[in-house]
Structures are given as structure tokens and as C-alpha cells.
N, C-alpha and C positions, 0 to 999 in steps of 0.2 A: 335647224328647226328642232325644237325640243318637244318631246311628248309631254303634254300636260294632262293631269287628271281632271275629268269633268267635275265641276264643283258640287253637283248634286250627289254623286256617290260619296264624296268626301263629307258632305253634311250628314248624309245618312249614317256613315261610319261613326262620326262624332256623336250623333244622337244615340246610336246603339251603345257606344262606350259609356255615355252619361247614364243611360238606362241601366247598364250592367253595374255601374258604380252605385247608383241609388239602390238597386236590388241587393247588392252585397251589404251595403250599409243597413238596409232594412232587416236583412237576415241576422246581422250581428246584434242589432237592437232587440230583435225577437228572441235571440238566444239568451241575452241578459235578462229580458223580461221573464222568460220561462225559468231561468235559474232562480230568480227572486221568488217564483211561485213554487219552488221545490223540485223542479225537474232536473234530471241529469241529461246533458246533451251527449248522445251516442254518436252522432254524425251530422255533417252538413253537406249539402250538394251531393248526395249519394246517387251516382249515375250507375244504373244496373242493366243497361241494354234495353230493357223493356219500358223504362221510365226513370224518373228522377224523384227523389225525396229531398225537399229543401232542408228540413230539419227532422231528425229522428231523436226522440227523447223518451226518457223513462222516468216514471215516478211510482215507486213501489212495484206492484204487480201489473202495472199498466205500461204498454208500449204505444207511443203516439207518433204518427206520421203527420207533420205539420207543413202545410202549404202556405208560403208567405207571399202576399201580394201588396205591392206599394203602388198606390194610385192617387190621383188628386182628391178623390172623395170615397166614402165607404161603399156607396152603391156600385161604383165602377170597380172597386177592389173586389167586392163580393161576386160580381158578375164575371170577373176574369177567371174564376175557377169553374170551368165548364165540365160537362159530362166526360168528354174524352180525357181531359186532364185528370179528373178523379180516377178514371179507369187506369190510366198510366201509373198513377201513384199507388193504387191498390196492387197492380202487377209488380211494381218495383218492391213493395213491402213483402209480397209473397216470395219474390226471388231472394231478398235479403234474409228473410226468415229461413229459407232453405239453406243458406250459407251459414246461419247461426242457429242451429237446431236447439241449442240449450235454452234459447229464449222463446221457443215456439209455444210454450204453455202460457205465456203472458196474455192478459186481456189486451185487445187491440182497439185503437181508436184513431179516427181521422179528424184532425183539427185544422182550422184556418187561422192565420194571423194576418189581420188587415192593418196596413200601415198607411196613414194619411198624414201629410205634412202638418206640423203644428198641433198634433193630437197624440194622446197616449195610444199605444198599440191596442187593438181590439182582438182579443183571443176568443175565438168561437170554438168551444169544446164540442166534440161529437158533431162536427159540421155536416158530415155526410156518412153514409154507410156504403160499403163496397158493392152492395146490390143495386146501387143507384138512388136509393131513397135518401132524401135530406132529413136531418133530425129536426 
């Protein structure tokens, strides 16, 4: 008698892998979109213990933490960036700046890049503030 894996967990694993592939593809496209707009990409998927920054970019004296969301429609993508997620991104940026003090004097901004199949990326500049206010 062989031990067989329950098909439901296998399906969940495959769905998760597909979602990770879509997310990675969306982040790659977002990086190219940002480069075309004049941003220099400083990092991707920066995991800092207190949170993660999908994309960290710089343009001139501006340092931008960008959250990338790939969803079936813009509304769902925008709603996927909740308060807790924004707080984790802000904490991660603070930790990253503590590790890179030479960049601490740059202006900071939090953006969102919403990705919807069949549409150009939607770059929301100054999408939120670390104090919880949306712009």
C-alpha cells in the first residue's frame, strides 16, 4: 500500500506556485516599466524581518518603495494593499534605511503598481503615507 498525497493539497500547492510565477512576472514587468520612466531599481523582494519591499527604486533625490499587486481587475488589485501591508512596508523601508544611512536624506514615497492581465501597468505614485493616510 503506497502513501498517496491528498489531491486537494496538491492542487493548492500548484495554485500557489502559479500565483508566485504570476507575481514574479508582474514584478519583472513593473521594474521595466519603472526603468522606462527613469527610475533606477535598487532592489527587489527585499525581506527585512519586519516586512518586505517588492521593489525599491530611486529617481534623483527620491527613494520609492513600490508594492506590486497582480489581480484580475484594478479594484481587486488596489484593495489587496491593506493597512497592515502598508505598515509592514513602511517598517521594512525604515530598517533598510538604517542599513543604508547614506541614503537616509532622500525624499521617501510609497507607490503601488497595479497589474491586470491585458492592460498596461497602473503606477499609483504617492499611493499612501506611512502615517496611514492615503494620498
